[in-house]
Each structure stands twice: as structure tokens, then as C-alpha cells.
C-alpha positions as CSV (number, residue, x, y, z in Angstrom):
1,M,72.3,14.7,139.3
2,T,74.1,12.1,137.1
3,E,76.8,13.0,134.6
4,L,75.3,14.9,131.7
5,R,76.2,13.7,128.2
6,F,75.7,15.7,125.0
7,V,74.5,14.5,121.7
8,H,75.0,16.7,118.6
9,L,72.1,16.2,116.1
10,G,73.4,18.6,113.4
11,F,74.5,22.1,112.6
12,G,75.0,24.4,109.6
13,P,74.5,22.4,106.3
14,E,73.5,19.4,108.5
15,S,70.8,21.3,110.4
16,V,67.8,19.2,111.5
17,E,64.2,19.5,110.6
18,Y,62.2,20.2,113.8
19,T,59.9,17.2,113.9
20,E,62.8,14.9,113.4
21,A,64.5,16.3,116.5
22,W,61.2,16.2,118.4
23,E,60.9,12.5,117.6
24,E,64.4,11.9,118.9
25,Q,63.5,13.8,122.0
26,R,60.6,11.4,122.6
27,R,62.9,8.4,122.1
28,V,65.5,9.6,124.5
29,H,62.8,10.7,127.0
30,A,61.4,7.2,127.1
31,A,64.8,5.7,127.5
32,R,65.6,8.1,130.4
33,F,62.4,7.3,132.1
34,A,63.2,3.6,131.9
35,D,66.8,4.2,133.1
36,E,68.1,2.8,129.9
37,T,70.2,5.9,129.4
38,G,71.5,8.7,131.6
39,D,70.8,12.5,131.6
40,T,71.2,13.7,128.0
41,C,71.2,17.0,126.3
42,L,70.5,17.1,122.6
43,M,72.2,20.0,120.8
44,V,71.0,21.2,117.4
45,E,70.5,23.9,114.8
46,H,67.2,23.8,113.1
47,E,65.9,24.5,109.7
48,P,63.6,27.6,109.9
49,V,60.4,26.8,111.7
50,Y,57.8,28.4,114.0
51,T,56.6,26.4,117.0
52,A,53.7,27.2,119.3
53,G,53.4,26.1,122.9
54,R,50.1,25.4,124.5
55,R,49.4,29.0,125.7
56,T,49.8,30.5,122.2
57,D,46.9,32.9,121.2
58,P,45.7,32.8,117.6
59,S,46.5,36.6,117.4
60,E,50.2,35.8,118.0
61,R,50.7,33.6,115.0
62,P,52.0,34.8,111.6
63,L,49.5,36.9,109.7
64,D,50.4,35.5,106.3
65,G,49.5,32.0,107.2
66,T,53.0,30.7,107.5
67,P,52.9,27.2,108.9
68,V,53.3,26.7,112.6
69,I,54.1,23.5,114.4
70,D,52.0,23.1,117.6
71,V,54.0,21.4,120.4
72,D,53.4,20.0,123.8
73,R,55.8,22.4,125.7
74,G,54.6,25.2,127.9
75,G,54.7,28.8,126.8
76,K,53.9,30.5,123.5
77,I,55.1,30.9,119.9
78,T,58.7,31.3,118.9
79,W,61.1,30.7,115.9
80,H,64.0,28.3,115.5
81,G,66.4,28.4,112.6
82,P,69.9,29.1,111.3
83,G,72.2,31.0,113.7
84,Q,70.3,29.8,116.8
85,L,71.7,27.2,119.1
86,V,69.0,24.9,120.5
87,G,69.4,22.6,123.5
88,Y,67.0,19.9,124.7
89,P,68.1,18.7,128.2
90,I,66.4,15.4,129.0
91,L,66.9,14.9,132.7
92,K,65.2,12.9,135.5
93,L,64.0,15.2,138.3
94,P,62.8,14.2,141.8
95,R,59.0,14.2,142.3
96,P,57.0,16.3,142.8
97,V,58.9,18.2,140.1
98,D,60.0,21.8,140.7
99,V,59.7,23.2,137.2
100,V,60.7,26.7,138.1
101,A,63.9,25.6,139.7
102,H,64.8,23.6,136.5
103,V,64.1,26.7,134.3
104,R,66.3,28.9,136.6
105,R,69.2,26.4,136.2
106,L,69.0,26.6,132.5
107,E,68.8,30.4,132.7
108,E,71.9,30.5,134.9
109,A,74.0,28.4,132.4
110,L,73.0,30.8,129.6
111,I,73.6,33.9,131.6
112,R,77.1,32.6,132.4
113,T,77.7,31.9,128.7
114,A,76.7,35.4,127.6
115,A,79.0,36.8,130.3
116,E,81.9,34.8,129.0
117,F,81.5,36.5,125.6
118,G,81.2,40.0,127.3
119,V,77.4,40.4,127.2
120,E,75.6,41.3,130.5
121,T,72.3,39.6,130.8
122,T,69.7,38.9,133.5
123,R,66.3,37.5,134.4
124,V,63.1,39.6,134.1
125,E,60.4,39.1,136.7
126,G,57.5,37.2,135.1
127,R,59.3,36.6,131.8
128,S,61.4,33.5,131.7
129,G,64.5,33.4,129.5
130,V,67.7,35.5,129.4
131,W,67.4,39.2,128.8
132,V,69.6,42.2,127.8
133,L,68.0,45.1,129.7
134,G,67.2,48.3,127.8
135,D,67.8,51.8,128.9
136,P,65.5,53.5,131.4
137,V,62.2,54.4,129.8
138,E,62.8,58.1,129.9
139,E,66.2,57.7,128.1
140,R,64.9,55.7,125.2
141,P,64.4,57.2,121.8
142,K,60.8,58.2,121.0
143,I,58.9,55.8,118.7
144,G,57.3,57.6,115.7
145,G,57.9,60.9,117.5
146,L,55.8,59.9,120.5
147,S,56.9,59.4,124.1
148,L,56.6,55.9,125.5
149,D,53.6,57.2,127.5
150,F,51.7,57.0,124.1
151,D,53.3,53.7,122.9
152,P,50.3,52.0,121.3
153,R,51.8,48.5,122.0
154,I,51.0,49.1,125.6
155,G,47.8,51.2,125.6
156,D,46.0,49.9,122.5
157,D,44.7,46.3,122.6
158,E,43.9,46.5,118.9
159,F,47.4,47.6,117.8
160,D,49.5,45.1,116.0
161,A,53.2,45.9,115.6
162,R,53.4,43.6,112.6
163,L,51.3,45.9,110.5
164,N,53.1,49.1,111.4
165,G,56.6,48.9,109.9
166,P,60.1,48.3,111.2
167,E,60.0,50.9,113.9
168,Y,57.9,48.5,116.1
169,A,59.5,45.3,114.9
170,P,60.9,42.9,117.6
171,S,64.2,42.6,115.7
172,N,64.8,46.4,116.1
173,A,64.4,46.4,119.9
174,G,68.1,47.1,120.3
175,Q,67.9,50.2,118.2
176,R,65.0,51.3,120.4
177,R,67.1,50.4,123.4
178,E,64.4,48.3,124.9
179,D,64.6,45.1,126.8
180,R,65.3,42.2,124.4
181,K,65.5,38.5,124.8
182,L,68.7,36.7,124.0
183,A,67.6,33.2,124.9
184,A,64.1,31.6,125.3
185,I,63.2,28.7,127.4
186,G,60.2,26.4,127.0
187,I,60.0,23.0,128.7
188,R,57.8,20.1,129.5
189,V,58.1,17.5,132.3
190,A,56.4,14.1,131.8
191,K,56.8,11.2,134.2
192,G,59.4,13.2,136.1
193,V,61.7,13.6,133.0
194,T,62.3,17.0,131.3
195,M,62.1,17.6,127.5
196,H,62.2,20.6,125.2
197,G,64.6,23.3,126.5
198,F,66.2,26.5,125.3
199,S,67.1,28.5,122.2
200,F,70.1,30.8,122.3
201,N,70.4,33.4,119.5
202,V,73.9,33.5,118.3
203,N,73.8,35.1,114.8
204,P,70.3,34.5,113.3
205,D,68.4,36.7,110.9
206,S,66.2,38.2,113.7
207,T,63.6,39.5,111.2
208,W,62.1,36.0,111.3
209,F,60.7,37.1,114.7
210,D,58.9,40.0,113.1
211,R,56.2,37.8,111.7
212,I,55.0,36.7,115.1
213,I,54.5,38.1,118.6
214,P,57.6,36.3,120.1
215,C,56.7,34.5,123.3
216,G,53.5,36.6,123.3
217,I,55.4,39.7,124.5
218,R,54.5,42.9,122.7
219,D,56.5,45.6,124.5
220,A,60.0,44.1,124.1
221,G,62.0,42.4,121.4
222,V,64.8,39.9,120.6
223,T,68.5,40.1,120.1
224,S,71.5,38.0,119.4
225,L,75.0,37.6,120.7
226,S,76.4,38.9,117.4
227,Y,74.2,42.0,117.5
228,E,75.1,42.9,121.1
229,L,78.8,42.5,120.5
230,G,78.8,44.2,117.1
231,R,80.8,41.4,115.5
232,E,80.0,38.0,114.0
233,I,79.9,35.1,116.5
234,T,79.4,31.5,115.3
235,I,77.6,28.6,116.8
236,A,80.9,26.7,116.7
237,E,82.3,29.2,119.1
238,V,79.4,29.2,121.4
239,L,78.6,25.5,121.5
240,P,81.5,24.3,123.8
241,V,80.9,27.3,126.2
242,V,77.2,26.5,126.6
243,E,78.0,22.8,127.2
244,R,80.6,23.6,129.8
245,H,78.2,25.9,131.7
246,L,75.3,23.4,131.4
247,K,77.5,20.6,132.8
248,D,78.7,22.8,135.7
249,V,75.2,24.1,136.6
250,L,73.3,20.9,136.1
251,E,75.7,18.3,137.4
252,N,76.4,20.3,140.5
253,A,72.8,21.1,141.2
254,E,71.0,19.3,144.0
255,P,67.4,19.2,142.7
256,K,64.9,18.8,145.5
257,P,61.2,17.8,145.3
258,R,58.9,20.8,145.2
259,E,57.2,21.5,148.4
260,I,53.4,21.1,148.3
261,E,51.2,22.9,150.7
262,C,48.6,20.7,152.3
263,G,45.4,20.8,150.2
264,A,47.0,22.6,147.3
265,R,46.4,21.4,143.8
266,P,49.6,20.7,141.9
267,E,50.5,23.0,139.0
268,P,50.9,21.6,135.5
269,A,54.4,20.5,134.8
270,A,55.3,22.9,132.0
271,A,56.9,26.3,131.7
272,A,58.2,28.5,128.9
273,G,59.1,32.0,127.9
């Protein structure tokens, strides 16, 4: 893979509206496809916004009618905003594209970043992104006085945590000692070039996630680097660490074309968490 360059679109008071960054992604994507530029990662902090990938169910959107931007990445609904570091790696991959391998590389860079700050994270089977694992089920506090065997989020298809107070809120998963997502990944590959990317929760107001079903996952929650460490961490501290690990992982990777079995239909080139 070629040398990766980073472009800073804006942070803090200069945070960027989502559609403006999306348009810049498209521009860089076209230039990368035409080999008019090299592999590029746009780094940004967004103004508050909900975005919905192509697999988002209507029941996972905000109940109060808060606007949601529908985007062309894989995956479901999430939130971007202050305190969250977002990266859009725009890379040319060999064809046929191995989407899963690309997602795993992004996860690896973010796992290394969290570890450098003292937070142990991992992958969860079937759930892309970077996770802080909760306690074993039998050791978690009971929700509403009930054991997890009766957790309505799991056993009741009609149950909606957004209507049942803070005890079920995604932002309180750490207090419940459940699995909680530190970083989400949602990508698209078009013409062999990646776009969209990852969001890494540094110090956001996590209650923004309580208006939606984050990534469509009802039995887990969200967290941030600051929450896990019990002290304030800033994007300015995290940004160079993320960039260093992205360069190390992506520049030293040897992407290979995905193997296709004879007669198999190719999978759509999109993935997300």
C-alpha cells in the first residue's frame, strides 16, 4: 500500500457539517480512483448528526423525528458529533475487494490506540467495531431488580429501551457492566476505492446515542475513552496516536484480492458496525 497522507478537515470550534465532509470524500475518492492523488485519510470532528446506513430499520431511528441523514455506507444508524474523532480512509484496494480484511485493519489500529491509553478493547464476533467487554452475565447488576434471564431487551420484540428510562440507555452500559462499543466502523467500497470509515468516542456526550438504537444493537451500549479512564481525554491527545497506528497498520499491510469460489456470487462491497 502507498504512503498514507492525512488531511485535517476541522476540529472543535471548526468542526465540520457532515454533508460538507461527505462531499469532500466524494471528491477525494474520484481523485484516488483516477490516480490523481495517493491514499488519503480525512480526519474530522463533526457537528451533531445522525447518519443511517443502508441496513437501518425504521424502528431504530429517533422516536422524536430528529433528522437523520441517509448515507451510502453499509451498516445501520449511528451518531457523530463533538468529542468524537472520525476518520475517512480513502484507499485503493486490489480487486476483488476484501471488505472484511479492510475492516479488520481499521479495528486493529483503533485497538492499538485504546491500548496505548490504557484501555483494553477487543473485537466481538458478528459485531464490527472496537469493544470494551463487560462482566460475565452472572456478575452484572440486575436491571430493574430482574436477572438478565428476564431482560426484556432480549426476550421481548416489542420492548423499546428508549421508552423505559435511563436504566436501559446505551450510554449507561458501563454502569450496567455490559459490553460497550468504543469505536464504530462503517465503510463503502466503490470502484475498488474505500470511503466512509470509523468513529472513535473520545469524550462525547454519550446520551446522544440514547435517542437511537446504535448500530441496531439492543443488548449492548456505547462508551468513550474518557469514561473508561475516569478522566478527561481530548481529541488533540488522541489524534496523533490514531494517525500513527493507522499509518503503521495500513502502510505495512499487504492487501490481497479476496478469493472467490467458482460459481459463487460476489458479496456487496460494504460493511459496518
